[in-house]
C-alpha positions, -999 to +999 in steps of 0.1 A: -183+673-876-147+688-855-169+715-841-198+693-829-172+664-811-159+699-797-189+713-781-204+674-768-169+672-752-172+707-731-210+694-724-189+658-710-163+678-688-192+702-675-215+675-667-184+657-649-176+691-629-208+697-617-212+659-602-176+667-585-188+695-567-225+681-560-203+656-543-175+676-528-206+696-512-224+666-500-195+657-484-184+684-466-217+699-451-220+675-426-184+694-416-198+726-417-224+719-403-213+704-371-184+735-367-217+761-373-225+744-342-201+746-324-197+779-326-230+787-321-246+800-285-277+787-266-293+823-278-290+821-314-296+785-318-328+787-300-341+808-320-331+801-356-332+762-345-312+732-355-315+734-391-284+764-387-256+760-408-238+795-401-238+811-371-243+849-373-225+861-339-201+833-339-188+822-300-155+804-288-178+799-254-181+762-258-145+757-268-131+774-238-152+758-216-147+726-223-109+730-231-100+751-200-130+747-174-123+709-167-091+690-180-113+658-186-114+662-226-075+678-228-068+645-208-087+625-233-070+645-264-032+636-252-040+598-247-055+596-283-022+614-293-003+592-272-021+562-289-020+572-322+012+578-323+028+552-300+003+527-316+007+535-352+049+529-349+046+498-329+023+486-355+035+499-384+070+481-374+058+453-361+038+443-393+066+456-415+092+432-399+067+396-405+057+413-440+096+412-447+105+380-430+073+360-453+081+374-482+116+353-473+111+321-498+138+300-479+125+314-441+122+277-420+077+272-415+067+297-431+035+281-452+023+277-415+028+314-401+011+326-438-016+304-430-016+315-394-023+353-412-043+343-435-065+327-410-068+357-383-071+383-413-105+360-418-113+356-383-102+369-347-094+353-314-129+361-301-137+396-273-136+373-246-108+347-253-090+381-262-099+402-231-094+369-210-061+372-224-050+407-219-062+401-181-041+373-178-018+394-188-021+421-163-024+448-188-057+458-176-062+496-167-030+503-183-022+524-215-005+493-235-041+468-232-047+495-263-020+493-275-005+455-271-035+438-285-035+448-323+007+452-326+002+431-363-021+444-387-022+410-406-037+424-434-009+451-438+016+417-430+001+403-468+003+435-487+040+441-476+049+407-479+041+415-517+053+443-519+089+427-512+082+397-528+079+419-559+109+438-557+136+437-581+164+405-571+187+422-592+190+448-561+191+418-532+219+397-555+238+428-554+231+434-517+235+399-500+276+397-525+282+431-505+280+410-475+248+430-463+233+415-438+196+407-434+189+434-408+205+459-427+190+450-458+160+453-444+168+490-425+189+502-456+176+488-489+137+475-482+124+502-457+134+537-481+119+514-510+086+511-492+082+548-481+049+551-501+034+518-490+048+529-450+028+556-457-006+546-472-006+519-448+004+541-413-026+570-421-048+534-421-032+526-389-038+560-376-067+565-386-081+535-373-058+543-340-069+580-334-107+564-336-111+533-315-130+536-283-144+501-277-115+485-265-108+513-242-143+512-232-137+468-224-098+472-211-099+501-192-132+490-161-108+515-132-086+541-150-106+564-168-082+591-167-066+571-194-100+569-216-095+590-250-111+615-265-132+591-288-144+573-256-158+608-241-176+616-273-189+585-273-202+588-236-211+626-246-236+612-278-250+582-255-254+605-224-235+591-201-209+604-180-195+638-195-167+640-174-184+669-153-197+672-122-229+684-116-224+719-110-204+725-137-225+712-159-254+736-150-233+764-153-223+751-188-257+747-199-263+782-189-245+799-222-241+768-243-266+743-248-263+704-252-259+702-289-235+727-288-212+713-266-210+681-281-204+692-319-177+714-301-159+677-288-170+667-317-147+693-338-118+684-311-121+647-320-118+660-358-096+681-361-063+668-358-065+637-374-077+659-408-042+675-401-026+646-412-040+640-444-020+665-464+016+656-452+009+622-464-015+633-497+017+621-522+027+591-505-011+578-502-013+585-535+019+561-547+010+534-526-024+532-533-014+521-568+023+502-558+019+475-576-015+483-599+008+490-626+036+468-639+060+488-666 
């Protein structure tokens, strides 16, 4: 009986491992496929067709032409990096402060503020009113048009508020007895204790900032130099202006297919944000489960 139970457990573990392996392969295949096409020359692509995964003769010609022939995509990459860094920092700080304030039960007008946050979680102001607000503030065709309208994430405000409300009251009371003010309590007590939550929510904010392009499409009407990389990538796949003049585009197509160039831009827009995950994985895991288990 014991031997049969052991065999059953081994079969169960083998099935689970096989299912996980299949899911990993299914998840990685699109990235491998895109990476393979980005290193493919026109001759190999035409001879092997679009079902190829790994090129026999990989080439960096597509990356050289995208990155060094014209500075359009380098500018877009720089704008995306700046937007992600500045936008994430501004949103995280403003969201954390608002969540901390709403966790204070004696805050004047707390109920009204909390109600306003709850409403904006479910409903937004609409595209046209938001555009008119941005225009009225004189932010059109500026970098801050992509930052200021989303400087507070109301869903994350609720997460921070719930976390700060669950802090041990003994710690807060001890800090108050020692003469600790609200600002010092926020900086020296609340922020260090919320490192895992900040990392988890910051990762979500960073991914959102990196992948955003629609607001740039609306607010950057004339200043194309501020186009983020994702908007340029969107234009590539929409067969819009790729940022090259006709002579350069024709010269590029002599050595690289249109599909390969699209995959090159896709890889450039994907790899940087993937590099962030290994550094935040430890904090992300603990931040997600923060508050899920009490004890």
